[in-house]
PDB file of N, H, CA, C and O in Angstrom:
ATOM      1  N   MET A   1       0.893  -1.082  -0.377  1.00  0.00           N
ATOM      2  CA  MET A   1      -0.426   0.028  -0.127  1.00  0.00           C
ATOM      3  C   MET A   1       0.940   1.133  -0.024  1.00  0.00           C
ATOM      4  O   MET A   1       1.997   1.009   0.594  1.00  0.00           O
ATOM      5  N   ILE A   2       0.351   2.431  -1.045  1.00  0.00           N
ATOM      6  H   ILE A   2      -0.508   2.531  -1.547  1.00  0.00           H
ATOM      7  CA  ILE A   2       1.206   3.539  -1.141  1.00  0.00           C
ATOM      8  C   ILE A   2       0.684   4.282   0.293  1.00  0.00           C
ATOM      9  O   ILE A   2      -0.427   4.315   0.823  1.00  0.00           O
ATOM     10  N   LYS A   3       2.193   4.954   0.738  1.00  0.00           N
ATOM     11  H   LYS A   3       3.095   4.927   0.307  1.00  0.00           H
ATOM     12  CA  LYS A   3       1.940   5.586   1.901  1.00  0.00           C
ATOM     13  C   LYS A   3       2.661   7.130   1.712  1.00  0.00           C
ATOM     14  O   LYS A   3       2.521   8.143   2.399  1.00  0.00           O
ATOM     15  N   SER A   4       3.068   7.008   1.114  1.00  0.00           N
ATOM     16  H   SER A   4       3.181   6.186   0.556  1.00  0.00           H
ATOM     17  CA  SER A   4       4.153   8.875   0.455  1.00  0.00           C
ATOM     18  C   SER A   4       4.536   8.757  -0.862  1.00  0.00           C
ATOM     19  O   SER A   4       5.348   8.075  -1.487  1.00  0.00           O
ATOM     20  N   VAL A   5       3.626   9.715  -1.138  1.00  0.00           N
ATOM     21  H   VAL A   5       2.967  10.269  -0.630  1.00  0.00           H
ATOM     22  CA  VAL A   5       4.146   9.823  -2.697  1.00  0.00           C
ATOM     23  C   VAL A   5       4.848  11.315  -2.877  1.00  0.00           C
ATOM     24  O   VAL A   5       4.492  12.409  -2.441  1.00  0.00           O
ATOM     25  N   GLY A   6       5.795  10.995  -3.556  1.00  0.00           N
ATOM     26  H   GLY A   6       6.085  10.106  -3.911  1.00  0.00           H
ATOM     27  CA  GLY A   6       6.937  12.743  -4.118  1.00  0.00           C
ATOM     28  C   GLY A   6       6.417  12.943  -5.257  1.00  0.00           C
ATOM     29  O   GLY A   6       5.854  12.086  -5.938  1.00  0.00           O
ATOM     30  N   ILE A   7       6.593  14.232  -5.568  1.00  0.00           N
ATOM     31  H   ILE A   7       7.050  14.928  -5.015  1.00  0.00           H
ATOM     32  CA  ILE A   7       6.222  14.615  -7.138  1.00  0.00           C
ATOM     33  C   ILE A   7       6.893  15.449  -7.806  1.00  0.00           C
ATOM     34  O   ILE A   7       6.106  16.385  -7.952  1.00  0.00           O
ATOM     35  N   ASP A   8       7.983  15.753  -8.380  1.00  0.00           N
ATOM     36  H   ASP A   8       8.621  14.993  -8.261  1.00  0.00           H
ATOM     37  CA  ASP A   8       8.649  16.354  -9.182  1.00  0.00           C
ATOM     38  C   ASP A   8       7.870  17.174 -10.256  1.00  0.00           C
ATOM     39  O   ASP A   8       7.491  16.638 -11.298  1.00  0.00           O
ATOM     40  N   LEU A   9       7.645  18.467  -9.979  1.00  0.00           N
ATOM     41  H   LEU A   9       7.953  18.902  -9.133  1.00  0.00           H
ATOM     42  CA  LEU A   9       6.978  18.811 -11.231  1.00  0.00           C
ATOM     43  C   LEU A   9       8.104  19.770 -12.084  1.00  0.00           C
ATOM     44  O   LEU A   9       8.962  20.587 -11.749  1.00  0.00           O
ATOM     45  N   ALA A  10       7.571  19.156 -13.493  1.00  0.00           N
ATOM     46  H   ALA A  10       6.875  18.492 -13.765  1.00  0.00           H
ATOM     47  CA  ALA A  10       8.847  19.659 -14.674  1.00  0.00           C
ATOM     48  C   ALA A  10       7.986  21.010 -14.807  1.00  0.00           C
ATOM     49  O   ALA A  10       6.863  21.403 -14.491  1.00  0.00           O
ATOM     50  N   GLY A  11       8.861  21.386 -15.298  1.00  0.00           N
ATOM     51  H   GLY A  11       9.774  21.066 -15.555  1.00  0.00           H
ATOM     52  CA  GLY A  11       8.169  23.301 -16.021  1.00  0.00           C
ATOM     53  C   GLY A  11       7.683  22.582 -17.352  1.00  0.00           C
ATOM     54  O   GLY A  11       6.538  22.867 -17.703  1.00  0.00           O
ATOM     55  N   THR A  12       8.373  21.716 -18.117  1.00  0.00           N
ATOM     56  H   THR A  12       9.303  21.485 -17.832  1.00  0.00           H
ATOM     57  CA  THR A  12       7.822  20.996 -19.189  1.00  0.00           C
ATOM     58  C   THR A  12       8.310  19.864 -19.592  1.00  0.00           C
ATOM     59  O   THR A  12       9.429  19.566 -19.174  1.00  0.00           O
ATOM     60  N   GLY A  13       7.747  19.120 -20.326  1.00  0.00           N
ATOM     61  H   GLY A  13       6.838  19.362 -20.666  1.00  0.00           H
ATOM     62  CA  GLY A  13       7.804  18.116 -20.297  1.00  0.00           C
ATOM     63  C   GLY A  13       6.543  16.883 -19.064  1.00  0.00           C
ATOM     64  O   GLY A  13       5.404  17.132 -18.668  1.00  0.00           O
ATOM     65  N   GLU A  14       7.346  15.740 -18.833  1.00  0.00           N
ATOM     66  H   GLU A  14       8.271  15.537 -19.154  1.00  0.00           H
ATOM     67  CA  GLU A  14       6.430  14.878 -17.380  1.00  0.00           C
ATOM     68  C   GLU A  14       7.140  14.960 -16.806  1.00  0.00           C
ATOM     69  O   GLU A  14       8.361  14.923 -16.955  1.00  0.00           O
ATOM     70  N   HIS A  15       6.192  15.157 -15.605  1.00  0.00           N
ATOM     71  H   HIS A  15       5.200  15.187 -15.483  1.00  0.00           H
ATOM     72  CA  HIS A  15       6.349  14.853 -14.039  1.00  0.00           C
ATOM     73  C   HIS A  15       6.715  13.852 -13.991  1.00  0.00           C
ATOM     74  O   HIS A  15       6.280  12.950 -14.707  1.00  0.00           O
ATOM     75  N   LYS A  16       7.859  13.677 -12.912  1.00  0.00           N
ATOM     76  H   LYS A  16       8.213  14.409 -12.331  1.00  0.00           H
ATOM     77  CA  LYS A  16       8.258  12.459 -12.151  1.00  0.00           C
ATOM     78  C   LYS A  16       7.187  11.847 -10.760  1.00  0.00           C
ATOM     79  O   LYS A  16       6.231  12.453 -10.276  1.00  0.00           O
ATOM     80  N   VAL A  17       7.579  10.836 -10.458  1.00  0.00           N
ATOM     81  H   VAL A  17       8.356  10.344 -10.851  1.00  0.00           H
ATOM     82  CA  VAL A  17       6.320  10.223  -9.548  1.00  0.00           C
ATOM     83  C   VAL A  17       7.484   9.309  -8.970  1.00  0.00           C
ATOM     84  O   VAL A  17       8.040   8.608  -9.815  1.00  0.00           O
ATOM     85  N   ARG A  18       8.006   9.192  -7.468  1.00  0.00           N
ATOM     86  H   ARG A  18       7.553   9.762  -6.782  1.00  0.00           H
ATOM     87  CA  ARG A  18       7.699   7.782  -6.823  1.00  0.00           C
ATOM     88  C   ARG A  18       6.792   7.808  -5.585  1.00  0.00           C
ATOM     89  O   ARG A  18       6.292   8.699  -4.898  1.00  0.00           O
ATOM     90  N   CYS A  19       6.784   6.661  -5.583  1.00  0.00           N
ATOM     91  H   CYS A  19       7.190   5.938  -6.142  1.00  0.00           H
ATOM     92  CA  CYS A  19       5.971   6.162  -4.264  1.00  0.00           C
ATOM     93  C   CYS A  19       6.718   5.155  -3.120  1.00  0.00           C
ATOM     94  O   CYS A  19       7.367   4.127  -3.319  1.00  0.00           O
ATOM     95  N   LEU A  20       6.417   5.767  -1.979  1.00  0.00           N
ATOM     96  H   LEU A  20       5.890   6.601  -1.817  1.00  0.00           H
ATOM     97  CA  LEU A  20       6.936   4.633  -0.883  1.00  0.00           C
ATOM     98  C   LEU A  20       5.739   3.609   0.148  1.00  0.00           C
ATOM     99  O   LEU A  20       4.708   3.990   0.703  1.00  0.00           O
ATOM    100  N   ASP A  21       6.266   2.439   0.120  1.00  0.00           N
ATOM    101  H   ASP A  21       7.103   2.129  -0.330  1.00  0.00           H
ATOM    102  CA  ASP A  21       5.290   1.704   0.984  1.00  0.00           C
ATOM    103  C   ASP A  21       5.279   2.069   2.721  1.00  0.00           C
ATOM    104  O   ASP A  21       5.743   3.005   3.373  1.00  0.00           O
ATOM    105  N   GLU A  22       4.659   1.072   3.014  1.00  0.00           N
ATOM    106  H   GLU A  22       4.283   0.311   2.485  1.00  0.00           H
ATOM    107  CA  GLU A  22       4.747   1.275   4.851  1.00  0.00           C
ATOM    108  C   GLU A  22       5.871   1.422   5.074  1.00  0.00           C
ATOM    109  O   GLU A  22       6.309   2.430   5.628  1.00  0.00           O
ATOM    110  N   GLY A  23       6.804   0.138   4.570  1.00  0.00           N
ATOM    111  H   GLY A  23       6.449  -0.681   4.120  1.00  0.00           H
ATOM    112  CA  GLY A  23       8.382   0.578   5.192  1.00  0.00           C
ATOM    113  C   GLY A  23       9.361   1.525   4.662  1.00  0.00           C
ATOM    114  O   GLY A  23      10.584   1.384   4.650  1.00  0.00           O
ATOM    115  N   ALA A  24       8.649   2.536   4.212  1.00  0.00           N
ATOM    116  H   ALA A  24       7.656   2.650   4.222  1.00  0.00           H
ATOM    117  CA  ALA A  24       9.391   3.343   3.852  1.00  0.00           C
ATOM    118  C   ALA A  24      10.490   3.077   2.251  1.00  0.00           C
ATOM    119  O   ALA A  24      11.495   3.732   1.977  1.00  0.00           O
ATOM    120  N   GLN A  25       9.840   1.847   1.356  1.00  0.00           N
ATOM    121  H   GLN A  25       9.022   1.315   1.579  1.00  0.00           H
ATOM    122  CA  GLN A  25      10.690   1.428   0.619  1.00  0.00           C
ATOM    123  C   GLN A  25      10.166   1.362  -0.515  1.00  0.00           C
ATOM    124  O   GLN A  25       9.227   0.566  -0.517  1.00  0.00           O
ATOM    125  N   LEU A  26      10.429   2.045  -1.891  1.00  0.00           N
ATOM    126  H   LEU A  26      11.192   2.691  -1.890  1.00  0.00           H
ATOM    127  CA  LEU A  26      10.336   2.862  -2.939  1.00  0.00           C
ATOM    128  C   LEU A  26       9.434   1.577  -3.680  1.00  0.00           C
ATOM    129  O   LEU A  26      10.108   0.643  -4.115  1.00  0.00           O
ATOM    130  N   CYS A  27       7.861   1.504  -3.842  1.00  0.00           N
ATOM    131  H   CYS A  27       7.314   2.263  -3.490  1.00  0.00           H
ATOM    132  CA  CYS A  27       6.890   0.902  -4.546  1.00  0.00           C
ATOM    133  C   CYS A  27       6.321   0.960  -5.768  1.00  0.00           C
ATOM    134  O   CYS A  27       5.601   0.055  -6.190  1.00  0.00           O
ATOM    135  N   ASP A  28       6.606   2.068  -6.459  1.00  0.00           N
ATOM    136  H   ASP A  28       7.190   2.804  -6.117  1.00  0.00           H
ATOM    137  CA  ASP A  28       6.143   2.786  -7.955  1.00  0.00           C
ATOM    138  C   ASP A  28       7.280   3.827  -8.195  1.00  0.00           C
ATOM    139  O   ASP A  28       8.202   4.322  -7.546  1.00  0.00           O
ATOM    140  N   GLY A  29       6.602   3.936  -9.811  1.00  0.00           N
ATOM    141  H   GLY A  29       5.853   3.534 -10.338  1.00  0.00           H
ATOM    142  CA  GLY A  29       7.517   4.691  -9.934  1.00  0.00           C
ATOM    143  C   GLY A  29       7.379   5.356 -11.209  1.00  0.00           C
ATOM    144  O   GLY A  29       8.070   4.698 -11.987  1.00  0.00           O
ATOM    145  N   PHE A  30       6.714   6.558 -11.979  1.00  0.00           N
ATOM    146  H   PHE A  30       6.152   7.093 -11.347  1.00  0.00           H
ATOM    147  CA  PHE A  30       6.580   6.521 -12.803  1.00  0.00           C
ATOM    148  C   PHE A  30       6.610   8.155 -13.831  1.00  0.00           C
ATOM    149  O   PHE A  30       7.648   8.780 -13.614  1.00  0.00           O
ATOM    150  N   SER A  31       6.106   8.521 -14.365  1.00  0.00           N
ATOM    151  H   SER A  31       5.263   8.013 -14.542  1.00  0.00           H
ATOM    152  CA  SER A  31       5.764   9.917 -15.214  1.00  0.00           C
ATOM    153  C   SER A  31       4.104  10.502 -15.586  1.00  0.00           C
ATOM    154  O   SER A  31       3.211   9.671 -15.752  1.00  0.00           O
ATOM    155  N   PHE A  32       3.863  11.757 -15.676  1.00  0.00           N
ATOM    156  H   PHE A  32       4.588  12.432 -15.541  1.00  0.00           H
ATOM    157  CA  PHE A  32       2.552  11.639 -15.956  1.00  0.00           C
ATOM    158  C   PHE A  32       2.449  13.090 -16.655  1.00  0.00           C
ATOM    159  O   PHE A  32       2.993  13.963 -15.980  1.00  0.00           O
ATOM    160  N   GLN A  33       1.862  13.544 -17.876  1.00  0.00           N
ATOM    161  H   GLN A  33       1.420  12.834 -18.424  1.00  0.00           H
ATOM    162  CA  GLN A  33       1.562  14.895 -18.189  1.00  0.00           C
ATOM    163  C   GLN A  33       0.899  16.006 -17.528  1.00  0.00           C
ATOM    164  O   GLN A  33       0.466  15.837 -16.388  1.00  0.00           O
ATOM    165  N   THR A  34       0.795  16.927 -18.014  1.00  0.00           N
ATOM    166  H   THR A  34       1.147  17.064 -18.940  1.00  0.00           H
ATOM    167  CA  THR A  34      -0.405  18.034 -17.638  1.00  0.00           C
ATOM    168  C   THR A  34      -1.727  18.014 -18.589  1.00  0.00           C
ATOM    169  O   THR A  34      -2.094  18.990 -19.243  1.00  0.00           O
ATOM    170  N   THR A  35      -2.559  16.422 -18.557  1.00  0.00           N
ATOM    171  H   THR A  35      -2.261  15.629 -18.025  1.00  0.00           H
ATOM    172  CA  THR A  35      -3.036  16.801 -19.068  1.00  0.00           C
ATOM    173  C   THR A  35      -4.685  15.930 -18.658  1.00  0.00           C
ATOM    174  O   THR A  35      -4.830  15.133 -17.731  1.00  0.00           O
ATOM    175  N   PRO A  36      -5.570  16.291 -19.461  1.00  0.00           N
ATOM    176  CA  PRO A  36      -6.875  15.271 -18.273  1.00  0.00           C
ATOM    177  C   PRO A  36      -6.430  13.695 -18.344  1.00  0.00           C
ATOM    178  O   PRO A  36      -6.900  13.172 -17.334  1.00  0.00           O
ATOM    179  N   GLU A  37      -5.779  12.802 -19.052  1.00  0.00           N
ATOM    180  H   GLU A  37      -5.397  13.227 -19.873  1.00  0.00           H
ATOM    181  CA  GLU A  37      -5.168  11.534 -19.475  1.00  0.00           C
ATOM    182  C   GLU A  37      -4.193  11.305 -18.354  1.00  0.00           C
ATOM    183  O   GLU A  37      -4.310  10.471 -17.455  1.00  0.00           O
ATOM    184  N   GLY A  38      -3.207  12.171 -18.536  1.00  0.00           N
ATOM    185  H   GLY A  38      -3.113  12.848 -19.266  1.00  0.00           H
ATOM    186  CA  GLY A  38      -1.856  12.273 -17.518  1.00  0.00           C
ATOM    187  C   GLY A  38      -2.556  12.188 -15.914  1.00  0.00           C
ATOM    188  O   GLY A  38      -2.248  11.364 -15.052  1.00  0.00           O
ATOM    189  N   LEU A  39      -3.744  13.463 -15.774  1.00  0.00           N
ATOM    190  H   LEU A  39      -3.993  14.132 -16.474  1.00  0.00           H
ATOM    191  CA  LEU A  39      -3.972  13.611 -14.274  1.00  0.00           C
ATOM    192  C   LEU A  39      -4.796  12.201 -14.111  1.00  0.00           C
ATOM    193  O   LEU A  39      -4.514  11.762 -12.996  1.00  0.00           O
ATOM    194  N   ALA A  40      -5.648  11.374 -14.746  1.00  0.00           N
ATOM    195  H   ALA A  40      -5.877  11.731 -15.652  1.00  0.00           H
ATOM    196  CA  ALA A  40      -6.125  10.736 -14.543  1.00  0.00           C
ATOM    197  C   ALA A  40      -5.604   9.619 -14.080  1.00  0.00           C
ATOM    198  O   ALA A  40      -5.913   9.190 -12.969  1.00  0.00           O
ATOM    199  N   LYS A  41      -4.656   8.944 -14.964  1.00  0.00           N
ATOM    200  H   LYS A  41      -4.405   9.293 -15.867  1.00  0.00           H
ATOM    201  CA  LYS A  41      -3.288   8.127 -14.656  1.00  0.00           C
ATOM    202  C   LYS A  41      -2.800   8.132 -13.432  1.00  0.00           C
ATOM    203  O   LYS A  41      -2.919   7.043 -12.870  1.00  0.00           O
ATOM    204  N   LEU A  42      -2.179   9.149 -12.676  1.00  0.00           N
ATOM    205  H   LEU A  42      -2.083  10.033 -13.133  1.00  0.00           H
ATOM    206  CA  LEU A  42      -2.111   9.785 -11.723  1.00  0.00           C
ATOM    207  C   LEU A  42      -2.640   9.568 -10.206  1.00  0.00           C
ATOM    208  O   LEU A  42      -2.094   9.245  -9.151  1.00  0.00           O
ATOM    209  N   GLU A  43      -4.162   9.949 -10.654  1.00  0.00           N
ATOM    210  H   GLU A  43      -4.606  10.212 -11.510  1.00  0.00           H
ATOM    211  CA  GLU A  43      -5.024   9.200  -9.880  1.00  0.00           C
ATOM    212  C   GLU A  43      -5.025   8.270  -9.338  1.00  0.00           C
ATOM    213  O   GLU A  43      -4.907   8.066  -8.129  1.00  0.00           O
ATOM    214  N   GLU A  44      -5.224   7.253 -10.576  1.00  0.00           N
ATOM    215  H   GLU A  44      -5.319   7.419 -11.557  1.00  0.00           H
ATOM    216  CA  GLU A  44      -5.701   5.751 -10.650  1.00  0.00           C
ATOM    217  C   GLU A  44      -4.075   5.240 -10.401  1.00  0.00           C
ATOM    218  O   GLU A  44      -3.951   4.020 -10.503  1.00  0.00           O
ATOM    219  N   ARG A  45      -3.177   5.775 -10.180  1.00  0.00           N
ATOM    220  H   ARG A  45      -3.277   6.767 -10.097  1.00  0.00           H
ATOM    221  CA  ARG A  45      -2.058   4.918  -9.763  1.00  0.00           C
ATOM    222  C   ARG A  45      -1.731   5.263  -8.281  1.00  0.00           C
ATOM    223  O   ARG A  45      -1.432   4.213  -7.711  1.00  0.00           O
ATOM    224  N   ILE A  46      -1.674   6.291  -7.465  1.00  0.00           N
ATOM    225  H   ILE A  46      -1.918   7.143  -7.928  1.00  0.00           H
ATOM    226  CA  ILE A  46      -1.576   6.396  -6.387  1.00  0.00           C
ATOM    227  C   ILE A  46      -3.087   6.168  -5.435  1.00  0.00           C
ATOM    228  O   ILE A  46      -3.125   6.448  -4.237  1.00  0.00           O
ATOM    229  N   PHE A  47      -3.813   5.835  -5.898  1.00  0.00           N
ATOM    230  H   PHE A  47      -3.783   5.608  -6.872  1.00  0.00           H
ATOM    231  CA  PHE A  47      -5.352   5.531  -4.946  1.00  0.00           C
ATOM    232  C   PHE A  47      -6.010   4.368  -5.550  1.00  0.00           C
ATOM    233  O   PHE A  47      -7.168   4.165  -5.184  1.00  0.00           O
ATOM    234  N   SER A  48      -5.365   3.369  -6.618  1.00  0.00           N
ATOM    235  H   SER A  48      -4.425   3.534  -6.916  1.00  0.00           H
ATOM    236  CA  SER A  48      -6.070   2.186  -6.886  1.00  0.00           C
ATOM    237  C   SER A  48      -6.571   1.252  -5.655  1.00  0.00           C
ATOM    238  O   SER A  48      -7.671   0.743  -5.438  1.00  0.00           O
ATOM    239  N   ASP A  49      -5.280   1.218  -4.890  1.00  0.00           N
ATOM    240  H   ASP A  49      -4.386   1.631  -5.066  1.00  0.00           H
ATOM    241  CA  ASP A  49      -5.709   0.035  -3.605  1.00  0.00           C
ATOM    242  C   ASP A  49      -6.296   0.364  -2.618  1.00  0.00           C
ATOM    243  O   ASP A  49      -6.565  -0.468  -1.751  1.00  0.00           O
ATOM    244  N   GLY A  50      -6.680   1.821  -2.497  1.00  0.00           N
ATOM    245  H   GLY A  50      -6.462   2.497  -3.201  1.00  0.00           H
ATOM    246  CA  GLY A  50      -7.806   2.131  -1.038  1.00  0.00           C
ATOM    247  C   GLY A  50      -6.580   3.105  -0.377  1.00  0.00           C
ATOM    248  O   GLY A  50      -6.672   3.729   0.679  1.00  0.00           O
ATOM    249  N   SER A  51      -5.376   3.064  -1.310  1.00  0.00           N
ATOM    250  H   SER A  51      -5.301   2.556  -2.168  1.00  0.00           H
ATOM    251  CA  SER A  51      -4.423   3.996  -0.367  1.00  0.00           C
ATOM    252  C   SER A  51      -4.919   5.366   0.182  1.00  0.00           C
ATOM    253  O   SER A  51      -5.979   5.661  -0.370  1.00  0.00           O
ATOM    254  N   ASN A  52      -4.546   6.222   1.005  1.00  0.00           N
ATOM    255  H   ASN A  52      -3.685   5.983   1.453  1.00  0.00           H
ATOM    256  CA  ASN A  52      -4.739   7.671   1.374  1.00  0.00           C
ATOM    257  C   ASN A  52      -3.458   8.744   1.679  1.00  0.00           C
ATOM    258  O   ASN A  52      -3.415   9.490   2.658  1.00  0.00           O
ATOM    259  N   PRO A  53      -2.478   8.657   0.674  1.00  0.00           N
ATOM    260  CA  PRO A  53      -1.362   9.038   1.134  1.00  0.00           C
ATOM    261  C   PRO A  53      -0.604  10.177   1.108  1.00  0.00           C
ATOM    262  O   PRO A  53      -0.405  10.728   0.024  1.00  0.00           O
ATOM    263  N   VAL A  54      -0.093  10.676   2.240  1.00  0.00           N
ATOM    264  H   VAL A  54      -0.254  10.229   3.120  1.00  0.00           H
ATOM    265  CA  VAL A  54       0.784  11.659   1.931  1.00  0.00           C
ATOM    266  C   VAL A  54       1.115  12.361   0.885  1.00  0.00           C
ATOM    267  O   VAL A  54       2.253  11.996   0.590  1.00  0.00           O
ATOM    268  N   ILE A  55       0.712  13.275   0.058  1.00  0.00           N
ATOM    269  H   ILE A  55      -0.212  13.572   0.298  1.00  0.00           H
ATOM    270  CA  ILE A  55       1.565  13.912  -0.846  1.00  0.00           C
ATOM    271  C   ILE A  55       2.402  14.974  -1.388  1.00  0.00           C
ATOM    272  O   ILE A  55       1.870  15.943  -1.931  1.00  0.00           O
ATOM    273  N   VAL A  56       3.692  14.872  -1.284  1.00  0.00           N
ATOM    274  H   VAL A  56       4.123  14.085  -0.844  1.00  0.00           H
ATOM    275  CA  VAL A  56       4.476  16.247  -1.411  1.00  0.00           C
ATOM    276  C   VAL A  56       5.009  16.613  -2.839  1.00  0.00           C
ATOM    277  O   VAL A  56       5.192  15.808  -3.752  1.00  0.00           O
ATOM    278  N   PHE A  57       5.215  17.895  -2.875  1.00  0.00           N
ATOM    279  H   PHE A  57       5.066  18.550  -2.133  1.00  0.00           H
ATOM    280  CA  PHE A  57       5.806  17.944  -4.568  1.00  0.00           C
ATOM    281  C   PHE A  57       6.774  18.700  -4.112  1.00  0.00           C
ATOM    282  O   PHE A  57       6.958  19.198  -3.001  1.00  0.00           O
ATOM    283  N   GLU A  58       7.531  18.743  -5.347  1.00  0.00           N
ATOM    284  H   GLU A  58       7.382  18.339  -6.250  1.00  0.00           H
ATOM    285  CA  GLU A  58       8.878  19.698  -5.846  1.00  0.00           C
ATOM    286  C   GLU A  58       8.893  20.301  -6.609  1.00  0.00           C
ATOM    287  O   GLU A  58       9.661  19.887  -7.477  1.00  0.00           O
ATOM    288  N   PRO A  59       7.963  22.044  -7.079  1.00  0.00           N
ATOM    289  CA  PRO A  59       8.204  22.407  -8.293  1.00  0.00           C
ATOM    290  C   PRO A  59       9.414  22.914  -8.714  1.00  0.00           C
ATOM    291  O   PRO A  59      10.266  23.317  -7.922  1.00  0.00           O
ATOM    292  N   THR A  60       9.576  22.921 -10.234  1.00  0.00           N
ATOM    293  H   THR A  60       8.884  22.593 -10.877  1.00  0.00           H
ATOM    294  CA  THR A  60      10.153  22.976 -10.906  1.00  0.00           C
ATOM    295  C   THR A  60      10.747  24.836 -10.947  1.00  0.00           C
ATOM    296  O   THR A  60      10.102  25.509 -11.752  1.00  0.00           O
ATOM    297  N   GLY A  61      11.516  25.372 -10.410  1.00  0.00           N
ATOM    298  H   GLY A  61      12.040  24.826  -9.756  1.00  0.00           H
ATOM    299  CA  GLY A  61      11.715  27.056 -11.083  1.00  0.00           C
ATOM    300  C   GLY A  61      10.025  27.924 -10.147  1.00  0.00           C
ATOM    301  O   GLY A  61       9.968  27.649  -8.949  1.00  0.00           O
ATOM    302  N   LEU A  62       9.396  28.412 -10.438  1.00  0.00           N
ATOM    303  H   LEU A  62       9.443  28.636 -11.412  1.00  0.00           H
ATOM    304  CA  LEU A  62       8.354  29.017  -9.818  1.00  0.00           C
ATOM    305  C   LEU A  62       6.742  28.433 -10.132  1.00  0.00           C
ATOM    306  O   LEU A  62       5.657  28.915  -9.805  1.00  0.00           O
ATOM    307  N   ALA A  63       7.016  27.418 -10.764  1.00  0.00           N
ATOM    308  H   ALA A  63       7.897  27.026 -11.030  1.00  0.00           H
ATOM    309  CA  ALA A  63       5.778  26.300 -11.495  1.00  0.00           C
ATOM    310  C   ALA A  63       4.648  26.764 -10.288  1.00  0.00           C
ATOM    311  O   ALA A  63       3.607  27.337 -10.611  1.00  0.00           O
ATOM    312  N   TRP A  64       4.943  26.480  -9.008  1.00  0.00           N
ATOM    313  H   TRP A  64       5.788  26.014  -8.745  1.00  0.00           H
ATOM    314  CA  TRP A  64       3.778  26.372  -8.030  1.00  0.00           C
ATOM    315  C   TRP A  64       3.422  27.931  -7.944  1.00  0.00           C
ATOM    316  O   TRP A  64       2.815  28.085  -6.884  1.00  0.00           O
ATOM    317  N   LEU A  65       3.530  28.977  -8.524  1.00  0.00           N
ATOM    318  H   LEU A  65       4.023  28.852  -9.385  1.00  0.00           H
ATOM    319  CA  LEU A  65       2.805  30.135  -8.390  1.00  0.00           C
ATOM    320  C   LEU A  65       2.259  30.180  -9.689  1.00  0.00           C
ATOM    321  O   LEU A  65       2.249  31.365 -10.022  1.00  0.00           O
ATOM    322  N   ILE A  66       1.662  29.256 -10.856  1.00  0.00           N
ATOM    323  H   ILE A  66       1.670  28.294 -10.586  1.00  0.00           H
ATOM    324  CA  ILE A  66       0.749  29.182 -11.755  1.00  0.00           C
ATOM    325  C   ILE A  66      -0.479  28.748 -11.137  1.00  0.00           C
ATOM    326  O   ILE A  66      -1.496  28.607 -11.816  1.00  0.00           O
TER     327      ILE A  66
END
């Protein structure tokens, strides 16, 4: 079960995601684009097993101002 999700937001291109399980071990990693399909992929991957993870992100540059 996914407990933590880290998202590295890209200024352009795909965003990178890494997920940790209960033991803080890497259990998933993937990328997604800022499109309806990409956001649906993100949601499906991190919540599909009933997880309610802590989600943190690190923006590139000033992406967080958008």
